[in-house]
Backbone as a printed PyTorch tensor [residue, N CA C, xyz], in Angstrom:
tensor([[[ -7.6080,   9.0720, -31.9610],
         [ -7.1270,  10.3930, -30.8920],
         [ -5.8360,  10.9560, -31.0400]],

        [[ -6.5960,  11.7020, -30.5060],
         [ -5.7620,  13.0770, -31.1470],
         [ -4.1340,  12.8100, -29.2270]],

        [[ -3.0570,  12.9010, -30.3880],
         [ -2.1070,  12.2930, -28.8420],
         [ -1.6590,  13.8880, -28.3140]],

        [[ -2.2080,  14.8580, -28.3840],
         [ -2.4780,  15.5000, -27.2500],
         [ -3.0010,  15.9700, -26.5710]],

        [[ -4.4170,  15.3930, -27.0470],
         [ -5.7760,  15.2560, -26.0690],
         [ -5.5100,  14.3820, -24.5770]],

        [[ -5.0200,  15.7570, -23.8490],
         [ -4.7040,  15.0190, -22.5140],
         [ -6.3200,  14.3960, -21.6210]],

        [[ -7.1540,  15.0220, -21.8030],
         [ -9.0350,  14.6810, -20.9560],
         [ -8.7240,  12.9160, -21.6380]],

        [[ -8.6200,  12.6680, -23.1590],
         [ -8.7070,  11.6870, -23.8260],
         [ -7.6460,  10.7380, -22.9590]],

        [[ -6.7360,  11.1060, -22.7290],
         [ -5.2470,  10.0070, -21.8580],
         [ -5.9410,   9.5230, -20.8030]],

        [[ -6.9820,  10.9270, -20.0340],
         [ -6.7010,  10.5390, -18.6900],
         [ -7.8420,   9.6650, -18.0760]],

        [[ -9.0710,   9.3550, -19.4050],
         [-10.0750,   9.3120, -19.0260],
         [ -9.6270,   7.4830, -19.4540]],

        [[ -8.0670,   7.0680, -20.8330],
         [ -7.8470,   5.6190, -21.2230],
         [ -6.9160,   5.4080, -20.2580]],

        [[ -6.5700,   5.7810, -19.1750],
         [ -5.6350,   5.1220, -18.3060],
         [ -6.4530,   5.1110, -17.4080]],

        [[ -7.1610,   5.5930, -16.6260],
         [ -8.0100,   5.0210, -15.7590],
         [ -8.8750,   3.6500, -16.2390]],

        [[ -9.2640,   3.3960, -17.4990],
         [-10.0630,   2.2880, -18.0230],
         [ -9.1850,   1.5150, -17.8420]],

        [[ -8.3600,   1.3660, -18.2610],
         [ -6.6720,   0.7480, -18.5150],
         [ -6.8520,   0.0080, -16.6850]],

        [[ -6.8240,   0.5970, -15.7790],
         [ -6.3890,   0.0960, -14.5780],
         [ -7.4940,   0.2820, -14.1840]],

        [[ -8.8100,   0.6060, -14.2370],
         [-10.0340,  -0.0880, -13.5040],
         [ -9.6640,  -2.0120, -14.3480]],

        [[ -9.2050,  -2.0670, -15.5630],
         [ -9.9220,  -3.3380, -16.2080],
         [ -8.2480,  -4.3120, -16.0060]],

        [[ -7.4670,  -4.3890, -14.8680],
         [ -6.5360,  -4.3930, -14.7280],
         [ -5.4200,  -4.3120, -15.7380]],

        [[ -4.8110,  -3.7360, -16.2190],
         [ -4.2070,  -3.8500, -17.3420],
         [ -3.2740,  -2.5710, -17.5310]],

        [[ -2.1810,  -3.7410, -16.7240],
         [ -1.3540,  -2.5410, -15.7210],
         [  0.1400,  -1.6290, -16.5090]],

        [[  0.6480,  -2.5460, -17.4910],
         [  1.5570,  -1.9910, -18.0650],
         [  0.8100,  -1.2160, -18.6690]],

        [[ -0.8150,  -0.8400, -19.5470],
         [ -0.9760,   0.3190, -20.3810],
         [ -1.4080,   0.6670, -19.9170]],

        [[ -1.6140,   0.8770, -18.4600],
         [ -2.0620,   1.8930, -17.4280],
         [ -0.9070,   3.2850, -17.4440]],

        [[  0.4580,   1.9790, -16.9090],
         [  1.7840,   3.4040, -17.0100],
         [  1.5840,   3.9000, -18.3150]],

        [[  2.1930,   2.8990, -19.4020],
         [  2.4400,   3.6540, -20.6530],
         [  1.7590,   5.2120, -20.9310]],

        [[  0.2270,   4.9900, -20.6190],
         [ -0.6460,   6.0910, -21.0970],
         [ -0.0920,   7.2160, -19.6380]],

        [[ -0.1570,   7.0520, -18.3530],
         [  0.1620,   7.4450, -17.6100],
         [  1.9340,   8.3360, -17.4840]],

        [[  1.8910,   7.6470, -18.1340],
         [  3.7740,   8.1960, -18.6090],
         [  3.5160,   9.4250, -19.7360]],

        [[  2.6770,   8.7460, -20.3760],
         [  2.0330,   9.6400, -21.5970],
         [  1.6430,  11.1280, -20.9020]],

        [[  1.1210,  11.2960, -20.0530],
         [  0.2400,  12.5470, -19.4040],
         [  1.9330,  12.8710, -19.0760]],

        [[  1.6870,  12.2950, -18.2380],
         [  2.8900,  13.1370, -17.0380],
         [  3.7580,  13.7120, -18.5790]],

        [[  3.9920,  12.9320, -19.5590],
         [  5.3610,  14.0890, -20.5120],
         [  4.3750,  15.1800, -21.3180]],

        [[  2.9970,  14.5960, -21.2460],
         [  2.3600,  16.1880, -22.1610],
         [  1.8950,  17.0970, -20.7020]],

        [[  2.3120,  16.6760, -19.2420],
         [  1.3960,  17.8410, -18.7780],
         [  2.6200,  17.3680, -17.3350]],

        [[  4.0470,  18.1420, -17.3030],
         [  4.9840,  17.2220, -16.2930],
         [  4.7360,  17.9400, -15.1230]],

        [[  4.3300,  19.1240, -14.9040],
         [  3.5480,  19.8770, -14.0200],
         [  2.0160,  18.8550, -13.0880]],

        [[  1.4050,  17.9260, -13.7390],
         [ -0.2240,  17.7400, -13.3100],
         [  0.2080,  16.6810, -12.2100]],

        [[  0.3140,  16.8790, -10.7220],
         [  0.4410,  15.9610,  -9.9040],
         [ -0.3540,  14.8880,  -9.7870]],

        [[ -1.5360,  15.1130,  -9.6370],
         [ -2.3060,  13.6300,  -9.8180],
         [ -1.6750,  12.3070, -11.1840]],

        [[ -1.4400,  12.9190, -11.9510],
         [ -1.3480,  11.9030, -13.1730],
         [  0.4160,  11.3800, -12.4820]],

        [[  1.1640,  12.1600, -11.0030],
         [  2.3530,  11.6760, -11.0370],
         [  2.0130,  10.3390, -10.2330]],

        [[  0.9450,  11.0930,  -9.1400],
         [  0.9290,  10.4200,  -8.0290],
         [ -0.0060,   9.1260,  -8.5710]],

        [[ -0.9210,   8.4140,  -9.5850],
         [ -1.3290,   7.7030, -10.8130],
         [ -0.4210,   6.4800, -11.1510]],

        [[  0.1880,   6.9070, -12.0490],
         [  1.4920,   6.9020, -12.7280],
         [  2.2060,   6.3980, -11.5660]],

        [[  2.6470,   6.1160,  -9.9870],
         [  3.1580,   5.2790,  -9.3260],
         [  2.3650,   4.4500,  -8.2540]],

        [[  1.1410,   4.8830,  -8.8860],
         [  0.2930,   3.3600,  -7.7570],
         [  0.1920,   1.9000,  -9.7690]],

        [[  0.1460,   2.6710, -10.5290],
         [  0.4010,   1.9400, -11.8750],
         [  1.3710,   0.8310, -11.9100]],

        [[  2.6920,   1.9570, -11.1880],
         [  3.7410,   1.1490, -11.7850],
         [  3.7790,   0.4480, -10.2920]],

        [[  3.4100,   0.1660,  -8.4760],
         [  3.4440,  -0.7440,  -8.2130],
         [  2.6480,  -1.4780,  -8.0920]],

        [[  1.2560,  -1.7590,  -8.7830],
         [  0.3540,  -2.1450,  -8.5930],
         [  1.4360,  -3.4670, -10.4450]],

        [[  1.7820,  -2.4530, -11.9010],
         [  2.4540,  -3.3590, -12.5120],
         [  3.1810,  -5.0750, -11.8560]],

        [[  4.4420,  -3.7300, -10.4710],
         [  5.3840,  -4.6840, -10.2540],
         [  4.7500,  -5.5000,  -9.2630]],

        [[  3.8460,  -5.1590,  -8.5340],
         [  3.4040,  -6.7350,  -8.0040],
         [  2.6710,  -7.7930,  -8.6460]],

        [[  2.1670,  -7.0800,  -9.6450],
         [  1.3460,  -8.2880, -10.6830],
         [  2.3120,  -9.4730, -11.7000]],

        [[  3.8610,  -9.2110, -11.4570],
         [  4.8070,  -9.8490, -11.9830],
         [  5.5510, -10.3450, -10.4230]],

        [[  5.0000, -10.0470,  -9.4870],
         [  5.2020, -11.2510,  -8.6240],
         [  7.1820, -10.2470,  -7.2690]],

        [[  6.5030,  -9.0580,  -7.5120],
         [  7.4930,  -8.5450,  -6.5040],
         [  6.7900,  -8.1510,  -5.0790]],

        [[  6.6470,  -8.3800,  -4.1860],
         [  6.4060,  -8.0920,  -3.2290],
         [  7.5930,  -6.6780,  -2.0540]],

        [[  6.9410,  -5.6420,  -1.8330],
         [  7.2310,  -4.6400,  -1.0080],
         [  8.1260,  -5.4280,   0.1340]],

        [[  9.2840,  -4.1650,   0.7830],
         [  9.4000,  -4.8920,   1.9400],
         [  9.6520,  -3.0540,   2.5470]],

        [[  9.8310,  -3.3530,   4.0240],
         [  9.8970,  -2.1460,   5.2590],
         [ 11.4840,  -1.8820,   4.9540]],

        [[ 11.7520,  -0.7100,   5.3360],
         [ 13.0780,  -0.6110,   5.9230],
         [ 14.2360,  -1.3250,   6.3300]],

        [[ 13.0100,  -1.0520,   7.1640],
         [ 13.2370,  -2.3510,   8.1370],
         [ 13.8670,  -3.4500,   7.8620]],

        [[ 13.5760,  -4.1040,   6.8800],
         [ 14.0490,  -5.3600,   6.8960],
         [ 14.3180,  -5.1640,   5.7220]],

        [[ 15.3520,  -4.9160,   5.4230],
         [ 16.2960,  -4.6150,   4.0500],
         [ 17.2210,  -4.7190,   4.2580]]])
């Protein structure tokens, strides 16, 4: 795979996310953001992927009022 091929990275990141491969999804979305820092959807999906990876490792979100 061409390391600068943004469409391929996007497809791969979606595949990882759908298959539950959270850490790989995070790394591929990070690569997309590195290649295209203005890619707003990639930033959004990176946040979702990081959230999912954290929840999978046992982290539970708390409301600010509960902190």
